[in-house]
C-alpha positions, 0 to 999 in steps of 0.5 A: 550510479544509475545509468541514464535512460535514453528513451522517453518514460513510457505511458500506458494506453490511457496516457498514464505515466509510470510513477510509483512501484509498490514492492511486496517483500513478504507474502506472509502476515502475522495477522489474519484480518477477515478482509484480507487473509481470513484464518479459514483460508490462511490457516496453519496448513496454507503453503506460503512461498519459501525463501528461494521463491521470493526475490532476494535483495539484489533482485529487488534492487535491480527491478527498482533501478530499472523502474527508476530509469523509466520514470518511477520516483516513489517506492513503497515496501509492502507485504503481507507484513514487510517487517517479517522480512529479515534485515529489511533495513538493509534493503531500505539502505540499498533502495535509498541509494538509487538515483531519482527515487525521492520518496521511499515509504513502507506500509505495515500493521505496526506490531513489530514497528517498535523494534525496527523504527529507528533502524529503518529511519537511519537506513533512509526510509522517508515515511511509514503508513500503519494500518489501524482500523479501531481503537477498541482493543477487543474489536482490534483483536477480532479484526486481526483474526485473534493475532494482534494486540492494539497496545503493540500497534500503539507502541509502534506508532510511538516509536515511529514518532520518536524516530522522526521520519522526514515525511511523517506517519499516516494511518490507514483505516478501512471502514466497514458498515456494522463493524468499525465505522462507529469508532472512526470519530474516536480514532480521528480525535485520538490523532488529530493535532498529533502530526499523524494523518489519518486516511479513511479507506472505503472497503474494497473488493480486493482478492476473492476471500473477503465476501465483499458486498457493497452494503458493507461499504461506508462511503467516504462522503458520509465519513467526511460529513460526520467529521466535518460536523464535529471539527469543520473541514476544508478541502485541499487541492491535490499535491500531484496528479494521481494522488490517491487520497482526497485531503481535508484540513481541519479549519482549526489548524489541527492537521488533516485527514485523507479519504480513499474512495475507490468504490464511490469515486474511482480514480483509475484515470490518474493511476500511475502505480505498478506492483511487484509481488514477493515472487517477482510477478509484476502487476499493473492493477490492485485488482489484477487477474494476472501478472508478468513474471520478472523473476525468470528474467532476473535469474536467466542471465538477462542484463539490466537493459533487457529487464528495463525493456520488459518493464517498458513493454508491460507498461505500454500495453497497460489498459487497466481501469477496474474500479471504473468498470466495476459496475458496468462489466460485472467485474466482481465475478472475475478471480483477482490476485489476493491483496496479501500477495501484492500489497495494498 
C-alpha cells in the first residue's frame, strides 16, 4: 500500500501543482516521422539506449509511487514507441495498483496495438491515444519515414475499440501546412460519431531536428472554422484546470473534437505535467533544455523518502513557461530535448 504523504503537495514558482507524470518507457521508435525522428538523423547507425541504461519496471514504479504521494493522479506511458518495450502490460498492472492514480493512459503510433490492446486493457490501462496524421495511405507512408502502413494503424484502432478501454480512445493529428492539412476534414468525418475523439495539434518546435518554422503551422482556429462550417460546433468548458485541449462538441450529437494550440494560444499558465525519460531523467517542460537525473538516486541505495524529496525540490524550483516566451525571448534558438526522448 502506498504510504500517505505528510507534506502538502508542491507548487512551482508560478503556483502550478504537480498533477500529471508522463513516463517514456522506450527511446526507440519503429517510425521515422520527419517532425520527430527524421531518418537523416536516426538512421541505422544511431545509438539508442541499451537495456541497462533504461529504467527497469521496479524503478519506474518507484518514481510513479513517489509522484503519487506528491499529488500526481494521472500517468501516461509514452516513447519513442512504448509498445516496443517488452512486457508492457506487466508495467501497466503494477502502475494500476498505485493508490491515488485514477487515470492511466498510453500514447502510441498504433502499429503494434492490434496484438497488445486486449492485454493492456486487462492489465488496467484506462485509455489510449493513437497518433494518426492522415488517412491517405501513400502520404501516411511518407510521413512515417517509409516505415509505417496505414492499414496496421487502423487495425490497431479497431482492436482498441474491441478492447473497450473505460476512458476511451483519442487520435492525435499534427496538422502541417502544405503536408496534410487538406485531409483533416476527411479524418474528422471518418471518426465522427464513432466515440473516438480526434484532437488536432498545432505543429510545434519540439526538439532540434524538424526544421520547424511558423509558416508550417495551421492555426487551430482555422481548422475549427473549417470543421464548424461543415458540421456546426459548440465550445465546451474545460473539465479540469490545466486541460491541454480545447474541446468542441458536434451540435448534431455525433461526439466531439479537441484542439491543442501550443503555438497560437499557449497554455503554460496551467501546466501541471512532468516528464520522465526512459533513462530516468526528469523534465519539467516539453521544451526543456536540461533535466534532473533520478536514475542515480534509484541506483545508489537511497530510500523512497529521498526520492520523493528530490521530486519535490525539482518541482518547487520549476519556472518553465516556454510557449509563452517563445516570441519574446527568441527561445527557438536554444537546443531542446528531442521529443522521442521524453514523449509528447
